[in-house]
N, C-alpha and C positions, 0 to 999 in steps of 0.2 A: 583486400580489403575492399576494392571499387567491386567486385562480382557481388560479394555479401552486400554493400548499398545498395545496389540493383535490383539484387533478389527482394531485399527488404521493400522496398517501393513496389514492386510489380505484386506484393502480397497486400500490402498497404491498400494499392488502388484497386486489387479486385474486391477485398473484404467492402471499400465504400458500392464501390460498385453493387454488389450483391444486397448490400441492405438499402442502398437508393432501389433498387427493384421492388425492394417491402417495402419501403418509406418512400415517396419518389421525394423529390426536392430535399432530401435529407444532405447529397453530395455538397449542394449550390449553398447550403448553412452550416456548412465544415469552416472554421474561422483560423483553425490550429489544430494541428494533427501530430503523433507522437506512437510508431511503432517501433516497440519494445523486444527484445529478445534475451534471451540467455547473458550471449554477450554485451549486451545495453547494461543488464543487471549487474552483470561483474565489472565492467569499465566505472559503473557510476558509484556502484554502492562495496566493491571491492569485496563480494559475496562468494567463497568457494563455487569454480566451476559454473558460475550465475544461479544459484541457488536461487530460487526465485522465496521459497519459506525463511530463509536468512541462513542465519549459522545454526551449526550442529545443537542441538537442545542439550543446552549443558546447566547447572545451577548457576544463578547470578553471585554477584560478589554477599549479596547478604541475601538467603532461604527466608529469612523469615519476615524481611520485608514484601516481597512478592513483586509482581510485576509495576512498573510506573506508566501511567497512560496519560497522566498531565501533562500538558506541551506548558513551556513557560514564554508561549507566544503573548497571551493572550485570557483574559476568561472569558471561559465556553468555548476553548480549543484544546480539545482532545485526541490522541491519536493510540490505535490500535493496529500495533504490529509485532511480530517475532521479534523486532529489534528494541521494543517496550519490556518485554521480557525472559523467557527462559531459551527461544531461539525455537525455531522448528516449527513445522504445522501445528502441534499442541501450546505454545507459544501464540501462535496467533490468537489461539481459542481462549486461552487465559488472559490473553491482553484486551482481546474484546470484550471477556467477563468484569475482569478487573475497571473497563473504563467503563462499561454500564453504570455497575456498583455504586464508581465516584461521580455519575452525573444524576441517578438517583437520590442518593444522600445530599447530595449539593440542591435539587430540587427540593427537596423536603428540609431545607435547614430555613429558617426564618431568617426572615431580611429585615433589615431597618429602614423605618419611614422616616 
């Protein structure tokens, strides 16, 4: 595991070094960074084999309801990911579309003043 961490750190440093050659001063402006791999995704999200597009594309419990992108963290907070819908790459796209539709409907709803 130590060799994995060292290799990951070398890659992260190489990417920052390259970007700094294109954008001088970038490295000095970085205050926090994280370099994630399939192993990170598997460990943090328990995604099979570290699948970055989420779980296998299977219908949700209620296929008629469709994906839900509204987060319960507060007004104006939306999430679009494979985990909000049907899963897989297609689920990401469907979730993003549902999220955009929700925002557009909310923006067009009259508010009381």
